[in-house]
C-alpha positions in Angstrom: 0.1 0.0 -0.1 1.2 3.3 -0.6 0.9 7.1 0.3 -1.9 9.4 -1.3 -3.5 12.8 -0.3 -7.2 12.0 -0.8 -9.1 15.2 -1.4 -12.4 15.6 1.2 -14.5 16.9 -1.4 -14.7 20.3 -0.1 -15.4 19.4 3.4 -11.8 18.4 5.0 -9.9 21.0 7.2 -6.1 21.6 7.5 -6.2 19.2 10.6 -7.7 16.3 8.4 -5.2 17.1 5.7 -2.2 17.1 8.1 -2.3 13.2 8.1 -2.7 12.6 4.5 1.1 12.5 3.5 2.5 9.8 5.9 0.8 6.4 5.2 1.7 3.4 3.5 4.1 1.7 0.7 4.2 -0.6 -1.7 6.6 -1.8 -4.5 8.0 1.1 -6.5 10.3 1.6 -9.6 10.5 -0.6 -12.7 8.2 -3.1 -13.3 4.1 -3.7 -13.6 2.0 -0.8 -12.4 0.6 -0.8 -9.0 -2.9 0.1 -8.1 -4.1 1.2 -4.5 -7.6 2.1 -3.4 -7.4 4.7 -0.6 -10.4 5.5 1.7 -10.6 8.7 4.1 -12.8 8.6 6.9 -13.9 11.5 9.3 -15.5 9.9 12.6 -16.8 6.8 10.8 -18.0 8.8 7.7 -16.3 8.5 4.4 -14.8 11.5 3.0 -13.4 10.6 -0.3 -11.8 7.4 -2.2 -9.1 7.8 -4.4 -6.8 5.6 -6.5 -3.0 6.0 -6.6 -1.0 4.2 -9.3 2.6 3.8 -9.3 4.1 3.2 -12.7 7.9 3.0 -13.0 9.3 6.1 -11.6 6.0 8.0 -11.6 3.1 8.3 -9.3 -0.5 9.6 -10.0 -3.2 10.3 -7.5 -7.1 10.3 -8.9 -9.9 11.5 -7.0 -13.1 11.9 -9.2 -11.7 14.1 -11.7 -8.6 15.4 -10.6 -5.3 14.0 -10.9 -1.8 14.8 -9.0 1.3 13.8 -10.8 4.6 13.2 -9.2 8.3 12.4 -10.9 10.1 10.3 -8.5 13.0 10.1 -10.7 13.7 13.8 -10.7 11.9 14.6 -7.3 9.2 16.7 -8.3 5.4 17.3 -8.7 3.4 18.6 -11.0 1.5 22.1 -10.2 -2.1 22.3 -12.2 -2.5 25.8 -11.1 0.6 27.0 -12.5 1.5 24.3 -15.5 4.8 23.8 -14.3 6.8 21.1 -12.4 8.0 22.0 -8.9 11.2 20.4 -7.5 12.1 19.3 -4.2 14.6 22.2 -3.8 11.9 24.7 -4.5 9.7 23.0 -1.9 12.2 23.4 0.7 12.9 26.9 0.2 9.0 27.9 0.1 8.7 25.8 3.3 12.0 27.8 5.1 10.2 31.0 3.8 6.7 30.1 5.2 8.3 29.3 8.5 10.0 32.7 8.8 6.6 34.2 8.1 4.7 32.1 10.5 7.4 33.2 13.4 6.5 36.8 12.3 2.9 36.2 12.7 3.4 34.3 15.8 5.3 37.4 17.4 3.0 40.1 16.4 -0.6 39.0 15.6 -1.6 35.5 16.8 -4.2 35.4 19.7 -2.8 34.2 23.0 -4.8 31.1 22.8 -3.6 30.2 19.9 0.2 30.6 20.3 1.1 27.0 21.9 -0.5 25.3 18.5 1.2 27.6 16.4 4.5 27.3 17.9 4.3 23.4 17.9 3.1 23.7 13.9 6.6 25.7 13.4 8.7 23.3 15.6 6.7 20.3 16.1 8.0 17.3 18.6 6.4 13.7 19.2 7.0 11.3 21.9 7.3 8.0 20.1 6.7 4.5 21.3 6.0 1.3 19.2 3.9 -1.7 20.5 4.1 -4.4 18.7 3.2 -3.3 14.9 1.6 -0.3 15.9 3.9 3.0 16.3 2.4 5.9 18.5 3.5 9.4 17.9 2.0 12.0 20.4 2.2 15.6 21.3 -0.8 16.8 22.8 -1.8 18.5 19.7 -1.7 15.9 16.9 -1.2 12.3 17.8 -0.8 9.6 15.2 -1.6 5.7 15.8 0.0 4.1 12.8 0.0 0.1 11.8 3.8 -0.7 10.7 5.2 -3.3 8.7 9.1 -3.9 8.1 10.4 -2.1 5.0 11.6 -3.6 1.7 13.8 -2.5 -1.3 10.5 0.0 -2.0 11.3 2.0 1.0 13.5 4.9 -0.9 11.1 5.5 -3.4 8.3 5.5 -1.3 9.7 8.2 0.9 10.8 10.1 -2.6 6.8 10.2 -3.0 5.6 10.7 0.5 7.9 13.9 1.1 6.7 15.6 -2.1 3.3 14.8 -1.6 3.6 16.9 2.1 5.2 19.6 0.3 2.1 19.5 -2.6 -0.2 19.9 -0.1 1.1 22.6 1.8 2.1 24.9 -0.8 -1.4 24.3 -2.8 -3.6 24.2 -0.2 -2.0 27.1 2.0 -3.3 25.3 5.1 -0.5 24.2 6.9 3.3 23.7 7.2 4.4 20.2 6.1 6.9 20.1 8.9 4.9 17.9 11.1 4.2 15.4 8.6 7.9 15.2 7.2 8.8 14.2 10.8 6.3 11.4 10.9 8.0 10.2 7.6 11.6 10.8 9.4 10.6 8.6 12.3 9.4 5.7 10.1 12.1 6.2 7.8 14.6 5.6 10.4 12.9 2.6 11.7 13.0 0.8 8.1 9.0 0.8 8.4 6.1 1.2 6.1 2.6 2.3 7.4 -0.2 0.3 6.7 -3.1 2.2 8.4 -3.1 5.5 10.1 -5.4 7.0 12.6 -5.1 10.6 13.8 -6.5 12.4 16.9 -6.3 16.1 17.9 -6.4 16.2 21.6 -6.2 19.8 22.1 -9.5 20.3 20.3 -12.8 19.7 22.2 -14.7 17.0 20.1 -12.3 17.2 17.6 -12.2 14.6 14.6 -10.8 11.2 14.4 -9.5 10.8 10.9 -8.4 7.3 9.4 -7.0 6.5 6.2 -7.5 3.0 5.1 -5.7 1.6 2.0 -6.2 -1.7 0.0 -3.9 -2.9 -3.1 -6.1 -3.7 -6.0 -3.3 -5.8 -7.3 -3.8 -8.3 -4.4 -7.2 -8.9 -5.7 -6.3 -9.8 -9.3 
């Protein structure tokens, strides 16, 4: 199974979108295409179903009539709005500038009650524990419960895709920095793990949603 950023059909929030870049993995690189069905839920309600296809060194994500494109060989993603490819280095530069702007806003304009969350988004940290095949990342602001499996030869290609996906969402949706998501990816990669299912909770928000992404490899049923 592989990562995807499923769209929420106009109903998602930045909180739901935070979770989408750090899920799953499947065989990548040369060889036959891999098809993944991705089901995103919030509080048990289906928000979106997407299809992810890996073929050689490319990846595409289709949700309804929208298609996202990734070039894994050159580590870039296609910006439909600007009709151009965006490289990893350009994405990193954008993030650095956004962090600087966020720090300035935090110091000058942010409401006092919102400052702890905003500060965490700029400098995210997690307490990490693993219980069997479940990896727990907790912060008090955003908590992840990830079912994992040992990684294989597909791991490097998977994380190329996952990082590009995190940057793409941040740059096109303009709703959150990618730093927390990238930190989750780094933890998984360091442990040589691939996620299989992800559950995300928001303990800092009263009655906040519980988001779940479930992935099904279509290849396995053929």
